[in-house]
N, C-alpha and C positions, 0 to 999 in steps of 0.2 A: 769902207771899214767903219766910218763914223755912224752910218746907219745901223750896222750890226751891233755896235757898242750901245747905241740907244735902245735897240730892241732887247739886248741882254739886260740893260739897266731896268727897263720896264718890266721884264719878266721877274727880275729880282724884287722889284717893288711889290708885285702882286702875289708872289709865291707864298708868303706866309698865310695869306687869306685863302688862296686857292687850294693849298695843300694842308690846311690846318687839320689836326687829328680830331676825329669825332667818335663818339660811342653811339651805337644804334640800339634803340630800345623798342621792343614790340609790346604794344599795349592796346587796350580798348581806346576808342576815340572819345570825343566829347569831354565831359567833366572829369572822367577818370584820367584821360591823357593830360588835361590841365592840372589835375592834382599832382600827378607824378612830376610834371614839369616844374610846378611852383614849389613843391615841398622837397622833392628829392634831387632833381636835376640841378636846381639852383645851388644846393649845398655841394653837390659833386663838382660842379664847374668851379665854384669858389676854391675848392681844395686842390683841384688838378689843373685847372685852366682848359680842360677839354670840354667842348660843346656836346650837347646831346641832341640827336635826331630821333624822330619817331616814325615807326610804321604802325598803322592802326588797323583794326578790324575786329570782327566778332570772335568769340572764344574758339568756336569750332573751325571757322574759316582760317584763322591763324595757325591752328594745329595742322590742318590739311596742307597749308602753304609750307609749313616747316618740314613736313614729310617730303613734299615735292622738291624742296631746296636743301635737303640734308647734306648734300655734297658741296654746296656753296651757300651757307647760311646767310640770310639777309640781316639778321640782328645779332647783337652780342648778349643782351639781357632780355628775358621774356617774362612778362607778367601774365598770369592766368589764374584760374580758380584752383583750389587745393586738389579737387578730384581730377580735373582735366590735366593738372600737372603730373599726376600719376601716369597718364597716357603718354606724355612726353618722356617721362622717366623710363617707362617700360619699353618704349620704342627707341631708346638710345638718343633722344633728341636734346637731353640735358647733360651737362658735365656733372660728375659727382663733386660735391662741394668739399673743399678743404677749409674746415671751419676755423683753422688757425689763421687764415687770411681774412677773417671777418671778426675783428676784435669785439665789435658791438654785439655780436651774436651770443656772447657770454650771458647777456641779460634776456635772451629770448625766453618767453614763457613756453612751457612744455607743449601747450596746444598749438603752437606755431611751428613746431619742428615736424614737418610733414613727411619728408622722404630724405634719402641721402643726397638728393639733388635739387630739392626745392623747399623753401622756407617762407614763412608768413611775412607779408609787408604791412598788412592791417587786417583787422577782423570786424565782423558785424554779426547781426543775427537776423534770421527770418522769424517773425513772431506775429502776434495779433495786433493789428492796427485798427482803430475804430473812431467813429465820430461820436463823441459823448452824447450829444443832443439827439442822436438818431437811434441809439441803442435802447431796446426795451428796458423798462425799469426792473432792477434786480439782477441784471446781467453784469458780472464784475470781471470776468476773465482771470480769476485767481487760478484757474486750472484750464488746461487745454480742453477738458471735458465740457467746458461751458460752450464751446463751439457747437456741440451736439444738442443744445437746448432747443426745444420745439419752437420757442418764441423767435428764433433766428431763421425760420423757414424763408427761403428765397432772399436772403440778405447778404450772403457771403461771396467773396471772390478770392481766387487763388491763381497763381501763375499756371498757364497751360504748358509751359516749356520745362518745368521742373517740379514733379510731384514728390520729390524725395522728402521734403519737409513734413508734409502731412502723413506720408507713409511711416516716417520715423516716429511721429507723434502717436499715430494709431498703435504702432507696435509697442511703444512705451506704455500706453494706457492699458493695453491688453496683457502686459507683462511678458511679452515674447521678444527674443532677440531679433534684431532687424534682418538677420540672415533668414529668419523664418517668417518674414513679413506676411506671407499669404495666410498665416494663421490669424492675422488681424484684418483680413479682407472684409469680413462681415461688419466690423467696426467702421471701416472706410465706407462701405456701401450705405451704412446707416446715416452717414453725413450728407449723402447726395441730395436729399430734399432741401437742405439749407443753402446749397449753392445756387447763386443767381447767374454768375458769369465766371469766365476764366480769362484773365487778361493776358495779352500777348507781349507786352513790353511795359516799361515804366510809364510812358505817356498814357497808355491805355488804363493802367492802374490808377493814375491820378485823375483821369477823366471820370472813371466809375465812382471814385470817392467824391469828387467835387460836385457831381450831379446828385449824389445821395443814392444812386442806383444800387450800390453795394456798400453800405456804411460800415461793414466789417470785412477786413481782408487779412489774408496771410501775406505778409509783405516784408520787404527788405528795410531794416531799420534806417539805413542811410537815405533811402528814398522818402521815408516818412519825415525825416528831419528837413529834407529839401522842400517837401510840400508845406511843412510848417513855416519855412522861411518865405514862402509865397502866400502866406495868410490862411492856409487851410488848417482848421482845428482838428487835426488827426492826432490821437494819443496812442502810445505804445504800452502794451502790457507784457510783463515777463511772468508767465505762468509758473506755478510751483514746481512743475516738472522740468523747467528750464526752457529757454528759447533755443532754436536750432542754430548752432554756430556755423558761420561761414568764414573762411579765411582766403583772402586773395594773396597770391604767392608770387615769388620771383625765383628764377633760376638762370644759370649761365648757359646760353645756347651752345650745344655741342659743335665743335669745329670753329668756334670764334677765335680769331687771331688776336683778340684784345682782352684776354682773360684777366690779366692783372688789373686793367681798368675796370672790368666788370666786377671784380671783387671789391674794388674801391667804391663803386656805385652802390652795391648791395650793403656795404658797410655804412655808407652815408644814409641809406634808407632806414637803417636801424639806429641812427643817432637819436638819443632821447629827445632832443629839441625838434628834430624832423618828425618824429613820431607824435609829439605834442601838436605840431603844426597840422599834421594829417587829421588829428582828432578835431581840431578847431575848424578846419576848412570843410571837411566832409562828414564829420561825426563818425569816423571809423575808429574802432578801438585800438589803442596801441598794443603792439605785440612784444614790447620789451617792458620789463618790470620797473625800470628806472625813469620812465617818462613822467614828468610832473605836469598835470593838467589844471587849468583854471577850475575853480569849484563848480561853476555853472555847467561846465562840460562833463566833469567827473561824475556828476549825479545823474546823468541821462541814462535811461534804460538802454542796455546794449553796449554801454561803455564799461570796460572792466579795468580796474586799477589795482585789485588785490587778488592774491591766489585763491582766497575764499570765494570771490565772485566768479572767477574762472571755473571753479569746481562746481559751485551750487547753482549757477544761473545759466549754464549751457547744457544743451542736449547735443551730443556729438555723433554724427554719422561717420563711421570709419571711412576715411577718404578713399582708400584703395577700393573698398567694397562699393562705394558710391560710383566710382569710375566704371566698375564692372557691371553694375546693375542698372545704371541710368536708362539705357535703352529699353530694358525689360520693364522697368517701372513706368516709363512714358507710354509704352504700348498698352499696358494693363489699364493705366489711368484713362487713356484716351478711349479705350473700348468700353470701360465699365463706369466711369465717372463723368466724362465730358459728353460722350455720345448720348444724344437724346435729352440732354439737360437744357 
């Protein structure tokens, strides 16, 4: 009996740790996982006492995994891109959000309200990054048209995994709706001689810049700021037509049995102090209008703090259309722009 009592006491001692409640978040790995952990999960745990666990992976890999596990979801909250979030939404993999349970969402900017089931967590832009000392004299990037300058022949890089940015730009310059992007195909083909390479990931982008092989790139603003922190003199331009807006989003995984906690997590993510912390850590733009940023962060290209900036400095690809067209755009780009380059 004494032995049984000791065992029971031991179980009681360890039960709180062994059975502590957790919230599981699906996200990218690396610095983005760390960002969510440091800026959002810390706030959430302070408010609820609930720890956060992560499952990580690539954007499409996690979407496919969510489809396989729809009857027994692995996560409670999912982070993904705005357009891939539409694939989750259309496939019933996200719960429709009750915005009354997200008090901080009252301050969301319009551009961060993506669908009935996923909203922005932070924003960024894809724009022109360049090495000032390696760009031909007279090239200013005041307009996206400057990328087509003959002086830039064999100097430009762009991502091989997502041509939506330059397709949106070419459509804008040609005055056609992006739905009719093929009417801008001649404009796209005219840019082909200026491409030197197409990078496969962030590390490859940084390598091409640091060696000077491609001193001009179409690149993610947050990656440019990371490169600056490592000593690379890469500068960002916001062309007059606007930089291509990107929004990373969050939604509640359909079938989660911790929806109330998931709402609290999303609300914590939209806390103005958390949003300011995201801007300071990763140089992602706040998606709430009441975040107060240090002056040195607020002035950075791709950081938006006013409604006027959101309107005038962004070029927005309709998120649902982008989800629908991405495969088609990638195939055309691969066959016509990358092939033989």
